[in-house]
C-alpha positions in Angstrom: 9.6 3.4 28.9 11.8 6.4 29.5 10.7 9.9 28.9 7.0 9.3 28.9 4.5 11.5 30.6 1.9 10.0 32.9 -0.8 10.5 30.2 1.5 8.6 27.7 2.2 5.8 30.1 -1.5 5.3 30.7 -2.1 5.3 27.0 0.6 2.6 26.5 -0.9 0.5 29.2 -4.4 0.8 27.8 -3.3 0.0 24.3 -1.3 -3.1 25.4 -4.3 -4.5 27.3 -6.5 -4.6 24.1 -7.3 -8.1 22.8 -5.2 -7.6 19.6 -4.0 -11.2 19.1 -7.5 -12.6 19.4 -8.7 -10.1 16.9 -6.0 -11.0 14.4 -6.8 -14.7 14.7 -10.5 -14.1 14.2 -10.1 -11.6 11.3 -7.4 -13.7 9.5 -9.7 -16.7 9.6 -12.0 -14.8 7.2 -11.0 -14.9 3.6 -11.2 -11.3 2.3 -9.4 -11.5 -1.0 -10.1 -8.3 -3.0 -12.6 -10.1 -5.3 -14.3 -12.1 -2.6 -17.3 -9.8 -2.0 -19.0 -12.1 0.5 -15.8 -12.4 2.6 -15.3 -8.6 2.4 -18.9 -8.1 3.6 -18.2 -10.4 6.5 -15.0 -8.6 7.3 -16.6 -5.2 7.1 -19.2 -6.3 9.6 -16.6 -7.6 12.0 -14.6 -4.4 11.7 -17.7 -2.3 12.1 -18.5 -4.0 15.3 -15.0 -3.6 16.6 -14.5 0.0 15.7 -18.0 0.8 17.1 -16.2 1.0 20.4 -14.9 4.4 19.3 -17.2 7.4 19.3 -18.4 8.9 16.0 -20.4 7.6 13.1 -19.5 4.6 11.0 -20.7 4.3 7.4 -20.1 1.6 4.8 -19.3 3.6 1.6 -20.2 2.3 -1.8 -17.2 1.8 -4.0 -16.6 4.1 -6.9 -17.2 2.3 -10.2 -14.0 0.9 -11.8 -13.5 -0.3 -15.3 -11.6 -3.4 -16.2 -10.2 -4.6 -19.6 -10.9 -8.2 -20.1 -8.8 -10.7 -22.1 -11.3 -10.2 -25.0 -10.7 -6.5 -25.0 -14.2 -5.7 -23.6 -14.2 -2.9 -21.0 -16.6 -3.7 -18.1 -17.1 -2.6 -14.5 -15.5 -4.6 -11.7 -17.4 -5.0 -8.4 -15.7 -4.1 -5.1 -16.6 -4.4 -1.5 -17.8 -1.5 0.6 -15.3 0.7 2.4 -15.5 1.5 6.2 -15.4 5.2 7.1 -15.5 6.4 10.7 -15.6 10.1 11.5 -14.8 11.2 15.1 -15.1 14.8 16.4 -14.8 16.6 13.0 -14.7 20.0 14.8 -11.8 19.2 17.0 -8.8 21.5 16.9 -6.4 18.8 15.7 -7.6 16.3 13.1 -5.8 13.2 11.8 -6.4 10.4 9.3 -5.9 6.7 10.0 -6.1 4.2 7.2 -5.9 0.5 6.5 -7.3 -2.2 4.2 -9.5 -5.2 4.9 -8.6 -7.0 1.6 -5.8 -9.5 1.1 -4.1 -10.9 -1.9 -5.5 -14.4 -1.3 -8.6 -15.3 -3.3 -11.4 -17.4 -1.9 -10.0 -20.5 -3.7 -6.4 -20.0 -2.7 -4.7 -22.9 -0.8 -3.5 -20.6 2.0 -6.5 -20.2 4.3 -5.5 -21.2 7.8 -3.2 -20.0 10.6 -0.4 -21.9 12.3 2.0 -21.1 15.1 5.7 -21.5 14.0 8.3 -23.0 16.3 9.9 -19.6 16.9 6.7 -18.1 18.1 5.7 -16.3 14.9 2.1 -16.5 13.6 1.8 -17.7 10.0 -1.4 -17.0 8.2 -3.2 -15.1 5.4 -3.2 -11.4 6.1 -1.8 -11.6 9.6 0.8 -8.9 8.8 -0.8 -7.3 5.8 -2.8 -6.1 7.4 -5.2 -7.5 9.9 -2.5 -7.2 12.5 -2.2 -3.5 11.6 -6.0 -3.0 11.9 -5.8 -4.4 15.5 -2.9 -2.1 16.3 -4.8 0.9 14.9 -7.9 0.1 16.9 -6.0 -0.4 20.2 -4.1 2.8 19.8 -7.3 4.8 19.1 -9.0 3.2 22.1 -6.1 4.3 24.3 -6.3 7.8 23.0 -10.0 7.9 23.6 -9.4 6.9 27.3 -6.9 9.7 27.7 -7.7 13.3 28.9 -6.5 14.6 25.6 -9.2 12.8 23.6 -11.3 16.0 23.2 -8.5 17.8 21.4 -8.2 15.4 18.5 -10.7 14.5 15.8 -10.0 11.9 13.1 -11.3 9.9 10.2 -10.7 6.1 9.9 -10.8 4.7 6.4 -10.5 0.9 5.9 -10.9 0.1 2.2 -11.6 -3.1 0.4 -9.4 -2.7 -2.6 -5.9 -1.6 -1.6 -4.2 -4.7 -2.9 -5.4 -3.9 -6.4 -4.6 -0.2 -6.4 -7.4 1.5 -4.4 -9.2 2.5 -7.6 -12.6 2.3 -6.0 -11.6 4.1 -2.8 -9.1 6.7 -4.1 -11.8 9.5 -4.0 -12.8 8.5 -0.5 -9.1 8.6 0.7 -8.7 12.1 -0.9 -11.8 13.4 0.8 -10.9 12.0 4.2 -7.3 13.4 3.9 -8.6 17.0 3.4 -7.7 19.3 6.3 -5.7 16.7 8.3 -2.5 17.6 10.0 -1.0 14.1 9.6 -2.0 10.5 8.7 -0.9 7.1 9.9 -1.4 4.0 7.8 -1.0 0.5 9.1 0.9 -1.5 6.5 3.4 -3.8 8.2 6.9 -2.7 9.2 9.8 -5.0 8.4 10.5 -7.8 10.8 13.3 -5.7 12.4 10.9 -2.7 12.8 12.2 -0.6 9.9 9.6 1.6 8.4 9.1 2.6 4.7 10.2 6.2 3.9 10.1 7.6 0.4 8.1 5.6 -2.1 8.0 5.6 -5.9 4.8 5.8 -7.8 3.0 3.3 -10.0 0.9 3.2 -13.1 -0.8 0.2 -14.6 -2.1 0.2 -18.2 -4.0 -2.1 -20.5 -3.3 -1.2 -24.1 -5.8 -2.7 -26.6 -4.6 -3.1 -30.2 -7.2 -3.7 -32.9 -5.8 -5.1 -36.1 -7.4 -7.0 -39.0 -7.6 -10.7 -39.4 -6.6 -12.6 -42.6 -5.5 -16.0 -43.7 -1.8 -16.4 -42.7 -1.0 -18.3 -45.9 -3.4 -17.1 -48.6 -3.5 -13.3 -48.0 -1.4 -12.3 -45.0 -0.8 -8.9 -46.6 -4.4 -8.0 -46.0 -4.1 -8.6 -42.3 -2.9 -6.2 -39.6 -1.2 -8.2 -36.9 -2.3 -6.9 -33.5 0.0 -9.2 -31.6 3.1 -7.8 -33.4 2.0 -4.3 -32.9 1.4 -4.9 -29.2 4.9 -6.4 -29.0 6.3 -3.4 -30.8 4.8 -1.1 -28.1 6.2 -3.3 -25.4 9.7 -3.2 -26.8 9.6 0.6 -27.4 8.5 1.3 -23.9 10.9 -1.1 -22.2 13.7 0.8 -23.8 12.9 4.0 -21.8 13.4 2.3 -18.4 16.1 3.7 -16.2 17.1 4.4 -12.6 14.1 6.7 -12.1 11.6 4.8 -14.2 11.0 1.1 -14.1 9.0 -0.3 -16.9 7.6 -3.8 -16.9 5.7 -5.2 -19.9 4.0 -8.0 -18.0 1.7 -9.8 -20.4 0.3 -9.8 -23.9 -3.0 -11.5 -24.4 -4.5 -12.3 -27.8 -3.9 -14.4 -30.9 -5.3 -17.6 -31.9 -4.8 -20.3 -34.6 -1.5 -20.3 -36.4 -3.1 -19.8 -39.7 -5.0 -16.6 -38.8 -3.4 -13.1 -38.5 -4.5 -12.0 -35.0 -6.8 -9.0 -35.0 -6.7 -8.3 -31.2 -4.0 -8.1 -28.6 -3.9 -6.5 -25.1 -0.6 -5.4 -23.6 -0.5 -5.2 -19.8 2.3 -2.9 -18.6 3.4 -1.4 -15.3 5.5 1.8 -14.7 7.3 2.8 -11.5 8.2 6.5 -11.6 10.4 8.0 -8.9 9.1 11.5 -9.3 6.2 13.5 -10.8 8.5 14.5 -13.6 9.1 10.9 -14.3 5.3 10.4 -14.6 5.1 13.1 -17.2 8.1 11.6 -19.0 6.5 8.1 -19.0 3.1 9.5 -20.2 4.9 11.2 -23.1 6.6 7.9 -24.0 3.3 6.1 -23.9 1.6 8.6 -26.2 4.6 8.6 -28.6 4.9 4.8 -28.8 1.1 4.4 -29.3 1.0 7.0 -32.1 4.0 5.6 -33.9 2.9 2.0 -33.7 -0.6 2.9 -34.8 0.8 4.6 -37.9 3.5 2.0 -38.8 1.2 -1.0 -38.3 -2.0 0.5 -39.5 -3.9 -0.6 -36.3 -6.3 1.1 -33.9 -5.1 1.4 -30.3 -6.9 2.2 -27.1 -5.1 3.0 -23.8 -6.8 2.3 -20.5 -5.2 2.9 -17.1 -3.5 5.7 -15.2 -0.7 6.5 -12.8 -2.9 5.8 -9.9 -0.4 6.2 -7.1 2.0 9.3 -7.3 5.5 9.1 -5.8 5.7 9.8 -2.1 8.8 11.9 -1.3 10.0 12.8 2.2 9.2 16.5 2.2 9.5 18.8 5.2 6.1 17.8 6.7 6.8 14.1 6.3 10.3 14.5 7.8 8.8 16.2 10.9 6.2 13.4 11.3 9.0 10.8 11.0 11.0 12.6 13.6 8.1 12.6 16.0 7.5 8.8 15.4 11.2 8.2 16.0 11.3 10.3 19.2 8.2 8.5 20.4 9.8 5.2 19.7 13.0 6.2 21.5 11.0 7.0 24.6 9.5 3.5 24.4 13.0 1.9 24.0 12.5 1.4 20.3 15.1 2.3 17.6 12.9 3.5 14.7 14.6 3.6 11.3 13.2 3.8 7.8 14.3 3.4 4.2 13.1 4.1 0.8 11.1 1.4 -1.1 9.8 0.8 -4.5 6.5 -0.5 -3.2 3.3 1.5 -3.1 0.3 1.8 -0.8 -2.4 4.2 0.2 0.3 6.4 1.8 1.1 7.5 -1.8 -2.5 8.7 -2.2 -2.5 10.5 1.1 0.8 12.2 0.5 -0.5 13.4 -2.9 -3.3 15.1 -1.0 -0.7 17.2 0.8 -0.9 15.4 4.2 2.3 14.1 5.9 2.0 10.3 6.4 3.9 7.4 7.9 2.5 4.3 6.3 4.1 1.4 8.0 2.7 1.7 11.5 1.5 -1.8 11.6 2.9 -5.0 13.1 6.4 -6.3 12.5 6.2 -9.2 10.0 7.3 -10.4 6.7 7.0 -12.7 3.6 3.7 -10.8 2.8 1.8 -11.9 -0.3 3.1 -15.4 0.1 2.1 -18.6 2.0 5.0 -17.8 4.4 3.5 -14.6 5.6 4.1 -14.1 9.3 3.4 -11.7 12.1 5.6 -11.3 15.3 3.0 -11.3 18.1 5.1 -9.2 20.5 4.9 -6.4 18.0 1.2 -5.9 18.6 1.5 -4.2 21.9 4.8 -2.6 20.8 3.4 -0.9 17.7 0.1 0.0 19.4 2.2 1.8 22.1 4.2 3.6 19.4 1.0 4.8 17.7 -0.7 5.8 20.9 2.2 7.9 22.1 2.6 9.5 18.6 -1.1 10.4 18.5 -1.1 11.9 22.0 1.9 14.0 21.1 0.2 15.3 17.9 -2.9 16.0 20.0 -0.7 18.2 22.2 0.5 20.1 19.2 4.0 18.7 19.1 4.1 18.0 15.4 
């Protein structure tokens, strides 16, 4: 640990002494898939108890209502779990935001529910890397900062949402409010197994396009029908043709149709866009509007578009570059070589950057194979990454950003 001040050394020691591994094992044993409301409630309770060791006020925030388009074309509200929000010293001279998520991609009936130690010392289990390990790292780092003489200088919000894995639709407003006025943010998505962090990120938009046609007998009077399935396919083909290096387009599914002798009167196209820049969002939206208008006219169908570009692209601007440099320097003083690379994946870091706050969003554990039954965490990275966060936060509290 070269180049550390006595305050930073003490913070590193305090963070490393936290019971992070035991916390990960206990938290990963709770299924908290995004739609498992009972599991999320249990997880929120466990996290509330753990984060109560920090000063400030914890609240469980009701989720913002979110609409969903069903396979039958009916739009209805989806239920989400509550989001944990902790506010500490809101009047402090330096204020930060720390975020994570309690949900995983594994539903309550998924086969992957248990933890096991692998022969090479890695821990395999649902959510161990993404991101219950990250939550333990965040808590340990903040406890270390609270034990330091610099604690009074820094105030912060902690937001742990229940719907990150499905786009943070019910927590986006909370994230935006919590980001307001912050000098920087750290988010605890997992780093790669070698410690590489995510840098620039593209954006994402998910859409459900409902096509209403007209049913008719496929043999007796097909000309009286308006084939919703064909129209939806036409939209998919038109939009897939606009993809390029700065805009990925993925028509993922078309739902609808029925018996072979009936012209289908309903179809739903599910489609994902990955824009590289804000200009690409505008371009994609223009293509959506154009394709929908032309198909509606040519096929004589009625079309509804539901969805949005919910996560804007996250470029590395000057503020983000300074924060990355600080994290890299903190890592170097801990003997860590911190590198980063651009990624097409998205997370709450996109939302935070859109609020104008510099963010590093992969401050969690080193791990890999996330969103699969091979998901793993490298246990040694718990203390390592908690130390990296603690030193980074202490330096921001000192005004070194």
